[in-house]
C-alpha positions as CSV (number, residue, x, y, z in Angstrom):
1,M,-0.1,0.0,0.0
2,V,2.8,2.3,0.9
3,R,4.7,1.6,-2.5
4,F,1.5,2.1,-4.3
5,D,1.0,5.6,-2.7
6,F,4.5,6.4,-3.4
7,A,4.1,5.5,-7.0
8,I,0.9,7.6,-7.2
9,N,2.6,10.6,-5.8
10,E,5.5,10.3,-8.1
11,F,3.3,9.9,-11.2
12,W,1.5,13.3,-10.2
13,S,4.8,15.0,-9.4
14,F,6.0,14.0,-13.0
15,A,2.6,15.0,-14.4
16,L,2.8,18.5,-12.9
17,V,6.3,19.2,-13.8
18,L,5.5,18.0,-17.3
19,V,2.5,20.5,-17.6
20,R,4.5,23.4,-16.4
21,S,7.6,22.3,-18.7
22,A,5.3,21.9,-21.8
23,A,3.6,25.3,-21.3
24,I,7.0,27.2,-21.1
25,L,8.6,25.3,-24.0
26,S,5.4,25.9,-26.1
27,A,5.9,29.7,-25.6
28,L,9.6,29.8,-26.4
29,P,10.7,31.8,-29.5
30,L,11.9,28.8,-31.4
31,M,10.2,25.8,-30.0
32,G,6.8,27.6,-30.0
33,G,6.7,27.9,-33.7
34,R,4.9,25.6,-36.1
35,L,8.1,24.7,-37.8
36,V,9.0,22.4,-35.0
37,P,6.9,19.0,-35.2
38,R,4.6,18.4,-32.4
39,R,6.3,15.2,-31.6
40,V,9.4,17.0,-31.0
41,K,7.7,19.4,-28.6
42,V,6.2,16.6,-26.6
43,G,9.2,14.5,-26.6
44,L,11.3,17.4,-25.4
45,A,8.8,18.3,-22.8
46,V,8.8,14.7,-21.5
47,V,12.6,14.5,-21.5
48,V,12.9,17.8,-19.4
49,A,10.2,16.8,-17.0
50,L,11.9,13.4,-16.5
51,V,15.2,15.3,-15.8
52,L,13.5,17.7,-13.3
53,T,11.2,15.6,-11.4
54,P,13.9,13.9,-9.3
55,V,15.5,17.3,-8.8
56,V,12.6,19.4,-7.7
57,N,11.2,19.0,-4.3
58,F,7.6,20.1,-3.3
59,Q,4.8,18.9,-1.1
60,L,1.3,18.8,-2.3
61,N,-1.5,20.3,-0.2
62,P,-4.2,18.0,1.3
63,G,-7.2,17.6,-0.9
64,W,-5.3,18.6,-4.1
65,L,-6.7,15.7,-6.0
66,E,-10.3,17.0,-5.7
67,P,-11.6,17.8,-9.3
68,M,-12.0,21.6,-8.9
69,H,-8.6,22.0,-7.2
70,L,-7.0,19.7,-9.7
71,V,-8.3,21.7,-12.8
72,M,-7.6,25.0,-11.2
73,G,-4.1,23.9,-10.2
74,L,-3.4,22.6,-13.7
75,A,-4.6,25.9,-15.1
76,M,-2.3,27.8,-12.9
77,E,0.7,25.6,-13.9
78,V,-0.1,26.3,-17.6
79,F,-0.3,30.1,-16.7
80,V,3.1,30.1,-14.9
81,G,4.8,28.3,-18.0
82,L,3.2,30.6,-20.4
83,V,4.2,33.8,-18.3
84,L,7.9,32.6,-18.2
85,G,7.9,31.5,-21.8
86,L,6.3,34.5,-23.2
87,A,8.6,36.9,-21.3
88,T,11.4,35.3,-23.0
89,R,9.6,35.6,-26.4
90,F,9.7,39.4,-26.0
91,L,13.3,39.2,-27.0
92,M,12.3,38.1,-30.5
93,A,9.4,40.5,-30.6
94,M,11.9,43.4,-29.8
95,V,14.1,42.3,-32.8
96,E,11.2,41.9,-35.1
97,M,9.9,45.4,-34.2
98,A,13.3,46.9,-35.0
99,G,13.4,45.0,-38.2
100,S,9.9,46.2,-39.2
101,I,10.8,49.8,-38.6
102,M,14.0,49.5,-40.4
103,G,12.4,47.8,-43.5
104,F,9.4,50.5,-43.6
105,Q,12.0,53.3,-43.4
106,V,14.2,51.8,-46.1
107,G,11.3,51.0,-48.4
108,F,10.8,47.3,-47.9
109,G,7.5,47.7,-46.1
110,A,5.8,46.0,-49.1
111,A,8.3,43.2,-49.4
112,A,7.4,40.6,-46.8
113,V,8.1,36.9,-46.5
114,L,6.2,34.1,-44.4
115,D,8.0,33.7,-41.2
116,P,8.2,29.9,-40.5
117,V,8.3,30.4,-36.8
118,S,5.4,32.8,-36.1
119,Q,3.4,31.9,-39.5
120,V,2.9,35.6,-40.2
121,Q,4.1,38.0,-42.7
122,T,7.3,39.4,-41.7
123,P,9.3,42.2,-43.4
124,V,12.7,41.2,-44.9
125,F,14.8,43.2,-42.3
126,G,12.7,41.5,-39.5
127,Q,13.2,38.1,-40.8
128,L,17.0,38.7,-41.2
129,L,17.3,40.0,-37.7
130,T,15.2,37.4,-36.2
131,V,17.4,34.5,-37.6
132,L,20.6,36.3,-36.3
133,A,18.8,36.8,-32.9
134,T,18.0,33.1,-32.7
135,L,21.6,32.2,-33.4
136,L,22.7,34.6,-30.8
137,Y,20.2,33.3,-28.3
138,F,21.7,29.9,-28.4
139,Q,25.1,31.2,-28.7
140,V,24.9,32.9,-25.2
141,N,23.0,30.0,-23.7
142,G,19.8,31.6,-23.4
143,H,18.1,28.2,-23.3
144,H,20.0,27.3,-20.2
145,L,18.6,30.3,-18.6
146,I,15.1,29.1,-19.3
147,L,15.9,25.6,-17.9
148,L,17.3,27.2,-14.8
149,A,14.3,29.4,-14.4
150,L,12.0,26.4,-14.8
151,A,13.8,24.4,-12.1
152,S,13.9,27.4,-9.8
153,S,10.1,28.0,-10.2
154,F,9.2,24.9,-8.2
155,S,11.0,26.2,-5.1
156,V,9.5,29.8,-5.6
157,I,6.2,28.6,-6.9
158,P,5.1,25.1,-5.5
159,P,2.4,23.3,-7.5
160,F,-1.0,24.8,-7.0
161,G,0.8,27.8,-5.2
162,A,0.7,30.5,-7.9
163,H,-1.0,33.6,-7.2
164,V,-2.2,36.5,-9.7
165,Q,-1.5,39.9,-8.2
166,N,-1.3,43.6,-9.4
167,A,2.6,43.4,-9.2
168,L,2.7,40.8,-12.0
169,F,0.7,43.0,-14.4
170,V,2.9,46.0,-13.6
171,D,6.0,44.0,-14.2
172,I,4.7,42.7,-17.6
173,L,3.8,46.2,-18.6
174,Q,7.3,47.3,-17.8
175,L,8.8,44.4,-19.8
176,V,6.6,45.6,-22.9
177,Q,7.7,49.2,-22.5
178,S,11.3,47.9,-22.3
179,T,10.8,45.9,-25.3
180,M,9.5,48.7,-27.3
181,R,12.1,51.1,-26.1
182,I,15.0,48.8,-27.0
183,G,13.4,47.9,-30.4
184,V,13.3,51.6,-31.4
185,K,16.8,52.0,-30.1
186,L,18.0,49.2,-32.4
187,A,16.2,50.9,-35.4
188,L,17.4,54.5,-34.6
189,P,20.5,54.5,-36.8
190,V,18.6,53.5,-39.9
191,M,15.8,55.9,-39.1
192,A,18.1,58.8,-38.7
193,V,19.9,58.1,-42.0
194,T,16.6,57.5,-44.0
195,F,15.3,60.9,-42.3
196,F,18.4,63.0,-43.5
197,I,18.2,61.4,-47.0
198,Q,14.5,62.3,-47.4
199,L,15.1,65.6,-46.1
200,T,17.9,66.3,-48.4
201,L,16.0,64.8,-51.4
202,G,13.0,67.0,-50.3
203,I,15.2,70.1,-50.5
204,L,16.6,69.2,-53.9
205,G,13.2,68.5,-55.2
206,R,12.2,72.1,-54.3
207,M,15.4,73.4,-55.8
208,V,15.2,71.1,-59.0
209,P,11.6,70.7,-59.8
210,Q,12.5,68.5,-62.9
211,M,14.1,66.0,-60.6
212,N,12.1,62.8,-59.9
213,V,12.6,62.5,-56.2
214,L,10.5,59.4,-55.7
215,I,12.5,57.4,-58.2
216,T,15.9,58.8,-57.1
217,S,15.3,58.1,-53.4
218,F,14.7,54.5,-53.6
219,P,18.2,53.2,-54.6
220,I,19.9,55.6,-52.3
221,T,17.8,54.9,-49.3
222,I,18.1,51.2,-49.8
223,F,21.9,51.4,-50.3
224,L,22.5,53.6,-47.3
225,G,20.0,51.8,-45.1
226,L,21.7,48.3,-45.8
227,L,25.0,49.9,-45.3
228,V,24.1,51.3,-41.9
229,L,22.5,48.0,-40.9
230,G,25.6,46.1,-41.9
231,L,27.8,48.5,-39.9
232,G,25.5,48.3,-37.0
233,L,25.0,44.5,-36.8
234,P,27.9,44.2,-34.0
235,L,26.1,46.8,-31.9
236,I,22.8,45.2,-32.4
237,A,24.3,41.8,-31.4
238,L,25.8,43.5,-28.3
239,I,22.5,45.0,-27.3
240,F,20.7,41.8,-27.9
241,Q,23.2,39.8,-25.7
242,E,22.8,42.1,-22.9
243,S,18.9,41.9,-23.2
244,V,19.3,38.0,-23.0
245,M,21.5,38.3,-19.7
246,G,19.1,40.8,-18.3
247,M,16.3,38.3,-18.7
248,E,17.4,36.4,-15.6
249,S,16.4,39.4,-13.3
250,V,13.2,39.8,-15.2
251,L,12.3,36.1,-14.9
252,W,13.2,36.1,-11.1
253,R,11.0,39.1,-10.5
254,L,8.0,37.3,-12.3
255,L,8.6,34.3,-10.3
256,Q,8.4,36.4,-7.2
257,D,5.3,38.0,-8.3
258,L,3.6,34.6,-9.0
259,G,4.9,33.0,-5.8
260,H,3.8,35.6,-3.3
261,G,0.1,36.2,-3.3
């Protein structure tokens, strides 16, 4: 009887770890896309849960197997995983936003390709920066940070112990604001160059009315925009790496918000 109870507890411990692991993996920038087969996602979630189950230690509250408590608890486990995964996904949203602004300023706003990760139309600049950001994300071991946050979440937020409070929404709002601010900062050099090009061509168009400003501006804007983007890639990579490293404090703050009701 004791062995049977022990097996049941171990099974439910594995199930709870699996639910939270699957939720956070489904929201990650690369793993959450449709390009990755579902079997790979499920297999990776099972492997992560098998590794973490013997490591994490938590105690379940009495009566946790009641249907209402079980459903609410599993829903909160999914919510915790989605919050952590989507917080990391803001990194890619920051880069995509910068690429969209750059592409629009240069004149590539009408040229869009299908992003295989998000399954939406993405400007060419956004697609380029997203690929580079994905490579940098794994180069600086950003996926290790997610695994550490997932393992630490069970000590800060025990199963069925998550709470939703106002501080969580404040921190998420600050994260969104930070994402938009850094995205504009990444696109600022190209924005400045294209602004001065358009200003100069506008003045020339007033001085030389016979000049076709629209046709002349396209090759100049595209050439200088690509040149500035190429020269600024090291700076973009540095800012993105700093953002990935800064996600540790962001994830820890979100865990604190969810764990203290």
